[in-house]
C-alpha positions in Angstrom: 0.0 0.0 0.0 1.4 3.4 -0.9 1.8 5.8 2.0 -0.8 8.5 2.3 0.1 12.2 2.7 -0.8 12.0 6.4 1.4 9.0 7.1 4.3 10.6 5.2 3.9 13.7 7.3 3.8 11.7 10.5 6.9 9.7 9.3 8.6 13.1 8.6 7.8 14.1 12.2 9.5 11.1 13.6 12.4 11.6 11.2 12.8 15.2 12.4 12.6 14.0 16.0 15.2 11.4 15.4 17.5 14.1 13.7 17.1 16.4 16.7 17.9 13.6 19.1 21.0 12.5 17.2 22.2 16.0 16.4 22.3 15.1 12.7 19.9 16.8 10.2 19.9 15.2 6.8 20.2 17.4 3.8 17.5 17.1 1.1 18.1 13.9 -0.9 15.5 13.5 -3.5 18.1 12.4 -6.1 21.6 11.2 -6.6 23.0 14.6 -7.5 21.9 16.1 -4.2 23.3 13.1 -2.3 26.7 13.6 -4.0 26.9 17.2 -2.8 26.9 16.2 0.9 30.4 16.6 2.4 29.8 15.9 6.1 30.1 12.1 6.7 27.6 12.3 9.6 25.1 13.9 7.2 25.9 11.4 4.5 25.1 8.6 6.9 22.0 10.1 8.3 19.0 7.8 7.6 16.8 8.9 4.8 13.7 7.6 2.9 13.7 7.0 -0.8 10.5 5.6 -2.2 12.2 4.0 -5.2 13.5 1.3 -2.9 11.3 1.6 0.2 8.1 0.9 -1.8 9.5 -2.4 -2.9 10.8 -3.8 0.4 8.2 -6.5 0.6 9.5 -7.9 -2.6 13.0 -8.5 -1.1 14.2 -10.8 1.7 15.1 -9.1 5.0 18.3 -7.2 4.6 21.5 -8.4 6.2 20.1 -12.0 6.4 20.9 -14.8 4.0 18.6 -14.6 1.1 16.1 -17.3 0.3 13.5 -17.5 -2.4 10.3 -15.8 -1.3 7.1 -17.6 -2.0 5.9 -14.5 -3.9 9.1 -14.3 -6.0 8.0 -16.2 -9.1 10.9 -14.8 -11.1 13.5 -16.4 -8.8 11.5 -19.6 -8.6 11.4 -19.7 -12.4 15.1 -19.1 -12.6 15.8 -21.8 -10.1 13.7 -24.3 -12.1 15.5 -23.2 -15.3 19.1 -23.8 -14.0 18.9 -26.4 -11.2 19.7 -29.2 -13.6 22.9 -27.4 -14.6 24.3 -27.4 -11.1 26.9 -30.2 -10.5 26.4 -32.6 -7.6 29.3 -31.2 -5.6 28.7 -31.3 -1.8 28.9 -28.0 0.1 32.1 -27.4 2.1 32.1 -26.1 5.6 29.5 -23.8 7.2 27.9 -20.5 6.2 30.3 -18.6 8.4 33.4 -20.3 7.1 34.1 -23.1 9.5 36.0 -25.8 7.5 37.2 -27.8 10.4 35.1 -30.8 9.4 36.0 -30.8 5.8 38.3 -33.6 4.5 39.1 -32.3 1.0 41.2 -34.3 -1.5 44.7 -33.0 -2.2 44.2 -33.2 -5.9 41.5 -30.4 -5.7 38.8 -32.1 -7.8 36.4 -29.1 -7.4 38.8 -26.3 -8.1 38.2 -24.9 -4.6 39.8 -21.5 -4.4 40.1 -21.5 -0.7 42.1 -24.7 -0.7 44.5 -24.0 -3.6 43.6 -20.6 -5.2 42.4 -22.5 -8.2 40.9 -20.3 -10.9 40.7 -22.7 -13.9 37.6 -24.9 -13.3 38.0 -28.7 -13.5 34.4 -29.0 -14.7 34.0 -28.8 -18.4 32.2 -25.8 -19.9 32.9 -23.3 -17.2 35.0 -20.2 -18.0 38.1 -19.5 -15.8 37.9 -16.9 -13.1 39.4 -13.5 -13.8 42.3 -13.2 -11.3 44.5 -11.0 -13.5 44.1 -8.8 -16.6 45.7 -9.3 -20.0 47.1 -5.8 -20.5 50.7 -5.4 -19.3 51.5 -3.0 -16.4 47.7 -2.5 -15.8 45.7 -2.6 -12.6 42.2 -4.1 -12.8 41.0 -1.5 -10.2 38.0 -2.3 -8.0 36.5 -2.1 -4.5 34.3 -4.5 -2.5 31.4 -4.2 -0.1 29.9 -0.9 -1.1 28.1 1.3 -1.4 29.4 3.0 1.7 27.2 5.8 3.1 30.2 8.1 3.6 31.9 7.5 0.3 31.5 11.0 -1.3 35.0 12.2 -0.5 36.4 9.0 -2.0 34.2 9.2 -5.1 35.1 12.9 -5.4 38.8 11.9 -5.4 38.2 9.3 -8.1 36.3 11.9 -10.1 39.0 14.5 -9.7 41.6 12.0 -11.0 39.4 10.9 -14.0 39.5 7.4 -12.5 36.9 4.7 -12.9 36.8 1.5 -11.0 34.8 -1.8 -10.6 32.5 -1.6 -7.6 31.3 -4.9 -6.1 28.1 -4.1 -4.3 26.4 -5.9 -1.4 22.6 -6.1 -2.1 21.7 -5.0 1.4 23.9 -2.0 1.2 22.2 -1.1 -2.1 18.8 -1.2 -0.4 20.1 0.7 2.6 21.9 3.4 0.5 20.2 3.6 -2.9 21.3 7.1 -3.9 24.9 6.2 -3.1 24.6 3.2 -5.4 23.2 5.4 -8.1 26.2 7.7 -8.0 28.5 4.9 -8.9 26.5 4.2 -12.1 26.0 7.8 -13.0 29.7 8.5 -12.8 30.7 5.6 -15.0 32.0 3.0 -12.6 31.4 -0.6 -13.5 29.0 -2.4 -11.1 29.3 -6.0 -10.1 27.6 -8.2 -7.5 29.2 -9.1 -4.2 26.3 -10.8 -2.4 23.1 -9.9 -0.5 23.8 -10.3 3.1 26.8 -10.0 5.4 30.2 -9.9 3.5 31.8 -12.5 5.7 29.1 -15.1 4.9 30.9 -17.7 2.7 29.7 -19.5 -0.4 30.7 -23.1 -0.6 28.8 -24.1 2.5 25.6 -22.6 1.3 22.9 -24.8 -0.3 22.2 -23.9 -3.9 18.6 -22.8 -3.2 20.1 -20.1 -0.9 22.9 -19.2 -3.3 20.6 -18.6 -6.2 18.6 -15.8 -4.6 21.8 -14.4 -3.1 22.9 -13.6 -6.7 19.6 -12.9 -8.3 18.2 -10.7 -5.6 21.4 -8.6 -5.5 21.1 -8.2 -9.2 17.4 -7.2 -8.8 18.3 -4.7 -6.1 20.9 -3.0 -8.3 18.5 -3.0 -11.2 15.7 -1.5 -9.1 17.9 1.2 -7.6 20.5 2.0 -10.3 18.8 0.8 -13.5 21.4 -1.8 -14.5 21.7 -5.6 -14.2 25.3 -6.7 -13.5 26.9 -9.6 -15.3 29.9 -10.0 -13.0 30.5 -10.9 -9.4 33.2 -11.5 -6.7 32.8 -14.3 -4.2 33.4 -13.2 -0.6 36.9 -14.4 0.6 37.3 -15.8 -3.0 35.5 -18.8 -1.6 34.2 -20.5 -4.7 34.4 -23.9 -6.3 32.9 -25.5 -9.5 29.5 -25.8 -8.0 29.3 -22.1 -7.2 30.9 -21.2 -10.6 28.2 -23.3 -12.3 25.5 -21.3 -10.5 27.1 -18.0 -11.4 27.7 -19.1 -15.0 24.0 -20.2 -15.4 23.0 -16.7 -14.2 25.2 -15.1 -16.8 27.8 -13.9 -14.4 31.6 -13.8 -14.7 33.6 -14.7 -11.6 36.3 -12.1 -10.6 38.9 -12.9 -8.0 42.4 -11.5 -7.3 46.1 -12.4 -6.9 47.1 -9.8 -4.3 45.2 -9.0 -1.1 45.6 -5.7 0.7 43.8 -7.1 3.8 42.5 -3.6 4.4 39.2 -4.9 5.8 41.1 -6.9 8.5 42.0 -3.7 10.4 38.4 -3.0 11.6 38.1 -6.7 12.5 41.3 -6.5 14.6 43.1 -9.0 12.5 45.6 -6.7 10.8 47.4 -3.5 11.5 47.5 -0.4 9.3 51.2 -1.0 8.8 50.6 -4.5 7.5 48.0 -3.1 5.0 50.6 -0.5 3.9 53.1 -3.3 3.3 50.6 -5.3 1.3 50.0 -2.3 -1.0 53.7 -1.9 -1.3 54.3 -5.5 -2.2 51.9 -5.1 -5.1 53.6 -1.8 -6.2 57.1 -3.3 -5.8 56.0 -6.3 -7.9 55.2 -3.9 -10.7 58.5 -2.1 -10.4 60.4 -5.4 -10.6 58.7 -6.7 -13.7 56.0 -9.0 -12.3 53.4 -7.3 -14.5 55.4 -6.7 -17.7 53.4 -9.3 -19.6 50.0 -9.1 -17.9 48.4 -6.9 -15.3 47.2 -7.6 -11.8 44.2 -7.3 -9.5 44.5 -6.3 -5.8 41.6 -6.8 -3.4 40.6 -3.6 -1.8 37.4 -2.3 -0.2 34.9 0.6 0.0 34.1 -0.7 3.4 35.0 2.1 5.8 37.0 5.3 6.2 40.3 3.4 6.7 40.0 1.3 3.5 39.0 4.2 1.4 41.7 6.4 2.8 44.3 3.7 2.1 43.1 3.7 -1.5 43.6 7.5 -1.7 47.0 7.3 -0.1 48.4 4.7 -2.4 46.8 5.8 -5.6 49.7 8.1 -6.6 52.2 5.2 -6.1 50.0 2.9 -8.1 50.0 5.4 -11.0 53.7 5.7 -10.8 54.3 1.9 -10.8 51.7 0.9 -13.4 51.1 2.4 -16.8 47.3 2.1 -16.6 44.6 1.8 -13.9 41.3 0.8 -15.3 38.1 -1.0 -14.3 38.3 -4.8 -14.6 35.7 -4.9 -17.4 37.7 -2.3 -19.4 40.9 -4.3 -19.0 39.1 -7.3 -20.4 37.6 -5.3 -23.2 34.1 -6.1 -22.0 32.2 -3.3 -23.5 28.7 -4.7 -22.5 28.9 -4.8 -18.7 25.1 -5.2 -18.1 22.1 -7.0 -19.4 20.8 -3.7 -20.6 22.2 -2.7 -24.0 21.8 1.1 -23.6 25.0 1.3 -21.5 28.5 0.4 -22.7 32.0 0.6 -21.3 34.9 1.9 -23.4 37.4 -0.5 -24.8 40.8 -0.6 -23.2 42.3 1.5 -26.1 39.5 4.0 -25.8 39.9 4.3 -22.1 43.7 4.9 -22.1 43.2 7.4 -24.9 41.0 9.5 -22.8 37.5 8.2 -23.4 36.8 6.9 -19.9 33.0 6.7 -20.1 30.6 5.9 -22.8 26.8 6.1 -22.5 26.9 6.8 -18.8 23.8 5.7 -16.9 21.2 8.0 -15.4 19.7 7.5 -12.0 16.1 6.2 -11.7 13.7 8.9 -10.5 11.5 8.7 -7.4 8.6 10.9 -6.5 9.3 10.6 -2.8 10.1 13.4 -0.5 13.3 12.7 1.3 12.6 12.2 5.0 14.1 9.5 7.1 15.1 6.2 5.5 13.6 4.1 8.2 15.3 1.0 6.9 18.9 2.4 7.1 20.4 1.5 10.4 24.0 2.2 9.5 26.5 4.3 11.4 28.8 6.9 9.9 32.2 5.7 9.0 33.9 8.9 8.4 34.9 10.4 5.0 37.9 9.3 3.1 40.6 12.0 2.9 38.8 14.1 5.5 39.1 12.1 8.7 41.8 10.0 10.3 39.4 7.9 12.2 38.8 4.3 11.3 35.2 3.5 12.2 32.9 0.8 11.0 31.4 0.8 7.6 27.8 1.6 6.7 27.1 -2.1 6.6 25.8 -4.0 9.7 28.7 -6.4 9.7 30.5 -7.1 13.0 28.6 -4.3 14.8 31.9 -2.8 15.8 31.1 0.8 14.8 30.3 3.5 17.4 27.5 6.0 16.7 28.2 9.7 16.6 25.6 10.3 19.3 24.4 8.9 22.7 20.8 8.1 21.7 19.8 4.9 23.3 19.4 1.9 20.9 15.9 1.2 22.3 14.7 4.7 21.6 16.2 4.7 18.2 14.6 1.5 17.3 11.2 2.7 18.6 11.3 5.9 16.5 12.4 4.0 13.4 9.8 1.3 14.0 7.0 3.8 14.3 8.1 5.7 11.3 8.5 2.5 9.3 4.9 1.4 10.2 3.5 4.8 9.3 4.9 4.7 5.8 3.9 1.2 5.3 7.3 -0.4 5.3 8.2 -3.0 8.0 11.8 -2.7 9.0 12.5 -3.9 12.5 
């Protein structure tokens, strides 16, 4: 049911109350262009309501939970019935959260399990190899995982100032949480790929195929709904894929992209790495280029749009990457993949076009919404800071790990109450 004028006004009242209590007043955000002008990370991450996604919440699984096919989702059910016979009978490995302690996997790697042997060439006939490097010499296949981050404007501004495009691997729940931020990536000519729908640390090979299917398709649907494009590429969390998962992705028309070098930038917020170790990982990649490692083919390093630290690291090392490599381009451009989406009205430049100065072709335009921008009652993220404008390393806009601290002292129970009431008033169940 569409919200009435009265309920929207009431929801606005609760949104204003929430803003006063938190000390954060969100700027008007009726479109992507307005969102991109916000420079204060606290304002960037202030909850907002955008009807283009909020009106369709009932058609999607609960955000930040493993996706499963809804009884009303006939499209996903039809897709499952179409491809289920193409999925090989390879048993899942480990648990959803990555516990492989009970796995007794053969040493000859029959399933091309990346986690065990970093295998990228499938053993199963008919499956294309993963993209773990790029064919162009001294070239970086540049990309960032786990966006869109609510506070990414300073980072995206930096990319824009340097005429730099990248491949953005989006989490479906982040897309639904921060729709205008997702739109900015498309409008500015970045290549969009799928990460997954729920928490980024949820692994793949331990998930039953009936869960994995909607994890891909629903993220594709979320990106299509919000940004107007349907991706044809994806990156498995932790690289954790095997020929069963590759077969699912291939049946859905998706190319698997992994990496050879890992910055481990995400590990700092998790307490599993230090900033100095991340710096060294970047330098290992840069020094490899300087010593001839990429003279015949280029490389891919795993980096993230996850939080202020990861984005700030990307900004810090960008000049050194430009010095060590001849070209820094989106993965699709490096592969000369000019048709990145199912939709044919959007194309990427060829590699030669890109390095000659044509860095975008047929850029997308953001979908319109008739909503007024009040509170996005669904968005429960916390500010992460703004790359290049803060030295703090807070948690990302995602709900993963719950290790971020809010910029205010509003009690969680009161916050949830306000959001719940606003959510009910506009007809979208959140909490």
